[in-house]
C-alpha positions, 0 to 999 in steps of 0.5 A: 586069810590068802584069797583065791579067785578060782570063779568070780564068785569068790567074791561077793556082790560087795567085794565085786562092786569094790573091785569094780569101784577101784578099777574105775578109780585106777583107770581114771587116774591112770588116763589123767596121767596120775597113775598109782603104784600100789603093787611096788617091788611086788611080783605076779607069776603068770603061768600058762599052758594056754597062749593069750594075747589078751591075758598076758598083755594085759596082766603083764601091763597092769602090773607095770602101771601097778608098780610091780614087776610080771614074769611069764612061764610058758609050757617050754619054762614051766611042766604043770602037773608033769615036770613036778607035782603042782602042789609043788610048784604052788609052794615053791613059786609062793615063796618067790611071787606075791600073786600067781595067775594061771591059764591052763586046761583043766579047772582043777588044776586052779584048784589045785595050785589055790589048795597049795599056794600061800599067795593068792591064785587068780584064775586067768582061764580054765576050760570051766570058767574065765572070771578076769574076762566076768569083771572085765565085761561087768566093768564095760556094762557098768560103763555103758548102762550106768549100773546094771538095770539092763537085758543081755543076750548070749549067744552061742556056747555055754562055754567057760565064759558064758558060765562066769558071766552067768554068774557074775550076771546073778551077782549084779542083778542082770538080766541074762537069757542065754540062748544056745543049740541043745546040748551046748547049753550051761552046766547044770551046777552054774545054773544052779549057783546062780539060782542060789545067789537069786537070779538064775538065767532063761534059757532057750534054743532061739537066737532070735527070741533071747535078742529081742527084749535084749539091750545087749547081745554077747557071743563068743567063739564057737570052737574054744581052743583045744575043741579043733577036732569037734569043728565041723560038728559043732559049725553044723550044730551052731548054724543059724546063731551068727550075729549078722547086723540084720539080726542085731540092730543097733543093739551094742554087741560084745565080745570076748575075743579073738573072734572067728569072723564069719562064724559066730559073727560077722565082719561087718557086726564087728567093724560096726559102731556097735561093738563094744569089744574093744571096750571089753579088751581094754577094761581087762587091763582096768579091772585086773589091776582092780582086782589085783590091788584089792587083793593087796589091800 
């Protein structure tokens, strides 16, 4: 049966562990010059409504390293849901490619692609979720702490990255506290999914309280792509939530990138030895290779 990764809990907790184990093995082999090519002659179709440096480069490079090929389909190449119905795009592209990755605005578009495609569909980001980032985050935390016995503070917007990370944290038993301004917390259904998995996050509006007991601090932009019209209001609402050197101390700091330096995080913190953001960025490549190879097994 085709497996689609629309959000991280489309995997079970043991399957997340298997994907991370495979990612770590592929990373080690690649770094040792013994890269494996389990996806020889296979193709990943990459559908982009939203541009991205990390998503495109990591998926395309990953497919090359695994022996396969990636095709970029940007907004000028494909008109998802406009030039033809999404279900028709899904069924046609699935006749050519072995996998489909979609980075789009509307979460329901990925859901529909997955419903009609006969090959695995991977969510490369929607306005609701970012499972590939969460897999990279979990790989980074596991490398840094030799497991998941760790307290993480999320400080900022309860956005798509946060919501997938909430679910991924619950699946790996990470203790997570989410600190957001009033009105910017995670969706109730995300909290419920985490609770059903056995480890719902604590929620607060006090960033310093969240950070006090944390081993790692994680943030993301306050104004996401497509929210530019809300910029001034959000900057005002998030006053007091910036990660500064004094606030984070010597704790490792995560950010999925791109960062708006001087808004959610200072340049000093991003350029410090505490920043593990470049490990996160690199691990997008390895986590996605692990996911693709696992889907092909």
